[in-house]
N, C-alpha and C positions, 0 to 999 in steps of 0.2 A: 450388505443386504439393504434394499430400498424399502423403507417403511413409510407409513402415512398416518397422520392424525386425521380424524374424520369430521365432516361437517356436522353441525348440530342436528340431531334427529328431529323429525317433525313433531313427534309426541314423546313424552318421557317414557323410557322403557323400565320394566321392573328391575329393581336393584337386587342382585343376588345376595344371599345371606353372607355376611363377612364373618369369618371365624373370630372367636374371642382372642384377645391379645395374649400372646405367649410371652414368656420371660425374655427380656431384651428388646421387645417391640417398643415403639414410641409410646410412652405412657402419658396420657392426657385425658382430661374430662371432655375435651372437645370432640366433635365428630371425627371418626377415624379417617385416615388418609384416603383410603379407597372411596369412601363416601364423599369426601370433599372433591376429589377429582371427577367423580361421576356428576356431582352437582354442577361443576364448572364445564361439563361437556368436553373435558380433555381426554377422557377414555370412554370406551363403550362397556356395557355390562359383560359382554363376551371377553373383552380384553382383560378386564379385572378378574374374571373367573380363571382365565388361563394363567395370569400372573400369580394368583393365589395358589393354584395347583403347583406351579413351579416353586413357589416360595416354601410350600410344605415339604418339598423334596430337598431343596438346597439349604433350608434353614436361614436364608438371607432375609434382608429387609424388603418390604413390599416396594418402597420407592426405588431401590436399586434394581430390583427385578423388572419393574416397569420400564426403566431406562434401558436396561440391558436388552429387553425384548424389542425396544424401539417403539413402544406404544406412546411414550411421552418424552419430550426433550428435557434435558437436565435443567435448563434455565426456566422451563415451565413449572417443574415440580418443586424446585427449591423454595419458593415463597410459601408453599403449603407446609413443607417440612419445617420451615422456620417458625411458622405459627404453631405447629403441632408441638414443637420442642420448647418454644420460647427462648431459643438460642439462635444467634445469627447463623445463616447458611450462606455458603459461597461456592462459586464455580472456580476451581483452581486453574491458573494459567500462568505462563511465564510473565515476569514483571511484578508478580505479587509476592514473590519469595525473596527475602534478603539472604544472599549467599553467606553472610557472616554468622547467621544464627542457625542455619540448617543442621550443622553437626553438633549442636548442643544436645541433640537427642541421637544416641547411637543408632546406626541403621537397623540393627537387629530389633531393637525396641520399636523403632518407627514402623517396621513391617509387621511386627507382632501385634501392635496396638492399632495399626491403621491411623498413624498420627504423623504430622509433618509440621515442624516449626516454620512459621511464616515471617514474623518480624517481632522486634522487641522495642517497647516504649518504656523508658526508665527501667523499673524492676519487674515489668510484666511482659511475659512472652505469649504472643498469640499463636495458638496451635490449631491446625485443621485436624479434626478427628471424625472418624466414621461413627464413633459411639461417644459423643461429648457429655453424656450423662453418667459415664462410668467413673465414679469418684475414686475408686482404687487406682485406675490408670492415671488419673489426673495427679494424685498424690505421688505416684512413682515418677511421673514426668517432672514434677516440681523438685523432687529429690535429685534427679539427674541433671537438670538444667540449673538448679540453685536459683530459680526465679519463680515468681508467682505465675501460674498458667491460666490464660484466658482461652477457653475452648470455643471453637466455632465448628459448625457442621460442614462436612464435605463428603461426597459419595466416595465409598471405599475404592472404586475403580479409578477415580480421578487422583486420589491420594497415592495409590500404588504406582500410577503412571508418573506422577511428579517425583516420587521417591527415586525411581530409576533415573530420572533426569538429573535430580539434584545431587545424588550421591555418586554417580558413576561417570558423568560426561563433562567433567571439568567445570562444574557449575560455580565452584568457589574461586574467587579472584586469586587467593594465595596459591591454590593448586595450579592455576594457569601460569602464574608468573614463575613458579618454581620448576615446573616440569616441561613447559613448552620449549621446543628447540628454537634457539635464536635464528636459525637459518630456515625456519618454516616459511617465512616470507623473505625472499631474496630481492634486495634492491638492485636494479640493473645499473651497472657502472656507466652505461652510455647516457643515462638520463640523470643520475644523481651521483655526486661524489661526496662521501661522508667521512669526516675525520672525527671519530668518536672521542678521541683523547681531549679535544678542545671543549667538549660539552659534557664530559663524564659527570662532573659535579651537578650539572643541571638535570640530567635525565636519570640520575641515581643508578646508573649501571644496568646490568642485565635484566632485573625484574621488570623495569619499565619497558625495555625493548621487547621482552616477551609478551607483555600485556598489550602493547600496540600491535604486535604481530598477531596476537589472538583476535583482536577486533577485526583486523583485515581478513584473516583466514576464515573466521566464522561468517562474516558478511558475504564473502564470495561463495562459500558453501551453501548459504541459505538463499542465495539469489537476491541479495539486497541491492538497491540502487543507490542508497546513501547511508553514511554512518554519521550520526550526530553525537558529539561529545560535549556535554553541557555542565557548567558549574552549578552547584546548589549550595545552600547554607551548611548542610550537614554531610553531603557526599556529592560525588560526581555522578552523572547519569549517562549511560551509553545506550543509544537507541538505534535500531536498524529500520529503514523504510523498505518494506517488502510488499510488492503488489500495491504500491501507492499508500500504504498505511504504516504509521510508525508504531513500533513496539519496543518496550524496554528490554534490554538484554542483561546488563550488569550495572552495579553501583560501586565503582571503585571508591577508595577512601578520599575524602576531600583534600587531604594534605598532599596527595600525589598528583592532583590535577595539573598544576603548573609544569610538572615534569613530563606528563603525558603530552601536553601542548608543545613543550620544547622539543620532544622527540619527533613529533610529527613535522614541526617546522624545519628541523634539521634534514629530515628525509626529503622534504619538498623544496629545499634550498631557499628558505624564507629567512627573514631577519628575526633571530631569536631574542634580540634585545628590544624589539619594538612591541609594546603591549597596548598602546593607546590608539592605534590606527588599524583598520581592516587590512588584511593581506590576502593575496591569492598566490597559489603555487600549484605545482604539478609534479607527480612522480610516476615512475614506471616500475612495476614489481613483477616478479615471477612467483606464482603460487601453485604448487603441485603441478608443475609443468605447463601452466597457463600464464600467458603474459597479459597483465591487467594495467590499465591506466587509471590513476586516481587524481581527481581534481580537488584541490584543497582550498578551503576558504575559512579565514578566521574573522571573528567579530568581537570586539571588546564589549563586555556587559558590566553591570555594576558589581557582579560577583566574580568576574574573571573573564577569560577569553573562551568563547564558544567556537568549536571547530566542526565543520561539516566536510566530509570527504565524499565526493561523487564517484561511484564505482562505474567505470566504463569497461565492460567486458564484451569484447567483439564477438566471442563465441556464443554469447547468449542472444545475440541479435542477428536476424536475417533481414537484410535490406531487400525484401521482395514484396512488391506491391500486391501480388496475388495472395500473399500469406497474411495480410494485415486484418482480414475479416471484413473488408468492404463488400457489400452485396454486389452480386454480379452485374445488375443493371447500372448501379452507381460506378462500379469499377470500369465498365466500358466507357462511361461518360468521362471519367478522370483520364483514361488513356487517350481519348480523343482530344482533350484539352492539352495534354502533353505533346501531342503530335502537331499542334499549331506552330507556325514559324515565329510568331511574335505575340505579345500580350502579357498581361499580369495575372498570375494565378496565386491566390492567397490560401494559406492554411491557418485557421484560427482555433483558439482554445486557450485555457489557462496553463500555467507552468505545470509540467509533468503530465500533459495529456498526449504526448507522443508525436508532437508536430515535427520535431527534428527527424524522427524515424521515418515519417511519411515523406518528408522532403528528400532524405537520403535514398529512400526506396525509389522515388521518382527519378533521381539522378542515375541510379543504377540501371533503370529501364532505358533511359534515353542517351546515356553516354556512348561515345563512339570515337574512333580515331579520326573521323571526318568532322567532328564538332569540337569547338573550343568552348569548354565549360569552365567558368570561374565562379568561385563562391567567396563571400566575405562573411565571417562568422565571429562570434564572441561567446565562448571559445570554439576552436575547431575540436569537436569531440571525437570524431573518427576520420581517418584518412582513407580516401577513395581513389583508386587508380583511375587515370585518364581525366582527373578533375583537379584543377588548380585551385587550392584553398588558401585564403588569406586570413590571417589572424588580426582582429582589431587590436590596436594598441593606443589607448588614450594618452599615454605618457608622451608619445611621439606625434600626437595629433592625427593618428591613423584611425579616424572615426569611420562609421558605416558610410556616411555621405562622401567623405574624401576618398575612401577606398573605392567606392562605387564609381566616382568620376574617373579615377585612374583606370579602373577595369574597362570602362567604355572606350578607352583609347587603346585597348589590347585586342581589338577585333574579336569580341566574344560572340558566340551564337546563343548561349544560354548563361544567364546570370542568376545566382542564388544569393539572396540577402538574408542573413540569419534571422533578423527581426527588424521590422519598421518601427522604430522607437520614437521618432520625432518628425516634425514637419519637413525638415531639410532632406532627410533620407526618403520620406514619402515622395517629395517632389522629384528627386533624382531618379527613383525607381520608376515612377510613372513616365518620366521623360524617356527613360531607356526602353520601356515597353512600347512607347509611341514611335520610336525610331528603329523598329525592326528587330528587337531582341525579345526572347522569351525570358521573362523575369519571374522567378519563384521566390516567395517570401512568407513570413509568418506575421501574425498580428494578434494582439490580445483582445478578443471580443467574446461576448457570450454565445453568439450563434453566427451563422453565415450572413444573415441580413444585416447584423450590426457592423460588419466590416465596411459596408458602403458608407454609412453615416460617420463611422470613425475616421475614414480617410478624408471625407469632406470637412469634418471638424478640424482636421490637421491642416486644412488650407488647400487641398487639391481641388481644382475647379471641376464642377460636376460634368461639364462637357468633355474634359480631358479623361476623367475617370470612365465615362461611358464609352469612350473610344478605345480604351486599352484593357479594361477589366474583363477577362474572359471567363472567370469562375472563382468560386470560393468554396473551400472544404472546411467545415467545422467538425471538430471531433472531441471525444472524451474517451477515457479508458474505464471500463467496468471490470470488476473482479469476476472470475469464473468460479463456479461451484466446485469444491473439492470432490473428486470422484470417490474418495475413500469414505466419506461420511454423508453422502447425498441422501436427503430425505424429501418427502413430499408433504405438502400441507394445503389446506383450503383457507384462503384469506377471507375475512369477514366481508359481507356485502357492503358494509359502510366504508371499508377501506377502498374497495374497488370503485365505489361511487365517487369517493374523494379524489381519485386519480383519473376519473372520466374513462374508465375502462369500457371498451365497446364489445368485448367478447363474452363468452359464456361464464356467468358467475359461479357455476357449479363445478368448473374444472379445477384441477389441482395445479399448483406451482411447486418448483423445487427450491430447496435451500440446503445449506450445509449445517450439520449439527455441531461440528467442531471435533477434531481428533488430533493426535500427535503429529500426523503427517502435515497438517495445515496450521499447526501451533494454535489449535482451538479457535481459529477464525472462521472456519467453514468455507474458505475460499483458497484456491490455488491457481495462480496465473491471472492474466488479464487479456481482454480483447477490446477492440475499438468499436465505437458506434459513430456513425458519420452522417452529416448532412452534405449534400453536394449541390450547390447552386450554380447553374450554368447560364451564360448570357443569352440574350435574344433581343429582338426589336423592342418588345414591351419592357424588358428589364432595363435596356438602355434609356428608354423614355422615362422610366421612374427615376433613374439617376439624374438625368438632365433636369427633371422637375423638382429635384431635391426632396424626393419622397422620404417619409419617416420610416422607422424600422417596421412598424405595424403594417404599413402598406406593402413594403417589400416582402415581408413574411407572408401576408395574405396572398400575394401573387405567387410566391413559391409554393404554397399549399395548393393553390388552384391548378398548378401545373403537375400535380401528383407527387410533389415533394413530401418526404416524411421528416418530421422534426427529430432532434436527438432523443427526446423522450419516447417517441413512437418507435424509433429504432431499438431503444432499450427494451421496450415492451415486447418487441418481436423476439429478442434474444431470451427474455424471461419466459415467453410462451414455448420456446424451443428448449427450455430448461438448461440453457447455457449459464445464465446468471439468475439472481433472485430479484423479486420485485423491490425489496428493501434497498438493494444495491443500486437499482435503477433510480429509485427515489433520491438516493444520496448523491448521485452523480449528475443526473439530468433535472432540469427545472420544469415544474408543472405550472402552466398558466392558470 
């Protein structure tokens, strides 16, 4: 159900009479919760009256009823409840719960009391409770856990949701390593050959194998793009990057971290005896009937080796230019650029902004049996039919520049350079574009205008750049609002003024409240925002004159071009994403 908080009324409305506190209500000499929320313009008098009416029937707490009805968001009401109770209040989510302490409280008691053990510091157990002032329940929890209990407030619905997660879905590491089938993740023999007997002492046998399998299995099920396994002083941390954001999943014991790293190194055919230097590896696994590539990278830190596994799941990607979210007018311009017989087309943006996906989608569009398409990449993430892909290998001096020189002797029609990292590669790529080849590549810049000055700074002559650069695509990825917890809200006028919003200040925008479907983030999936800068006589003149970024950007705007931030605002107005997400991803001048 879509709900909305309302803009502040023009004049204060009469406050309805709030019934006297009943037994079990938040006891305090401060103004009652309903009065505080009215005073803060978080709810209207009519909403308070409706909530009080439902509360009288359900015998629940007013705050929980208001959240259940969607009149106020959980994160908005918790500070008021915290002040009312003089007890810390928290919004429960994954990563806040230590799996080792959850079962100190039996599930039956946890459900009956509305209580969930969160973490332990020395002899004190922090417990989320829906009734943190119930001394009888606290005494009983201390008897069961044999620890001193520190209560914090959380809404009963959040506690019950997390109880289901923590007690039933393999939340504890011990349960995972004991019960998970070793063959849940099958290592493909054509990619990796593993002799477990030679490293059995290092990986401590089956429990470690099961734990590593669990990481991979859960990451693929949750649509993660990366798995981070990091050493800490007291424990290891396993985090998944989902929709561009990292979230903590598990905290294995610190003493088994070396064994986890060794197991992953064995799977990826890396040197298990080398702990002082970074290493790269790759493995191919079959998970629930799906074939997945994992790219592995290790990095020595002061506390041990950090491991990152990049999950490359071809089934999750469609290399289709029409499905990337590029606006129709910009999409037409991109396709016109790809139809040119020669020139340099750049895709810019930070790491993780979807540049490789855009380039692969472009190759899928233009590939043909009548064209010789060659790429040089580091690494080759996905294999594409009818495209000759070359893997960079620094050990054999097969660099981007050297590979590109060799490719130009292979009679190519289209060349894709994974990334222009240095002056040498830039010079060779520009020369290829000047000699009748269509060259596609990526560059790390903040926007499309910055690509010009970046190449000139690398030593490319402005007159050469003006002769070959046909266009620049700058892009970012913004998270899309979860459809299961979508709500509407009215941003304050000060906020809209701060971002120079030109639309109606009285309109509502959408955002996600957070739910189990989106792991309480409010977002599910991502979509791209794009700047498309195309060449012309004036653009070439600016390059020859060595114009700065501001001059190029001003010319781009004068041609009707929209910046990344303006593209993000367009999606926010369409309620695809939130204003806060646009602010996080795109820069406001």
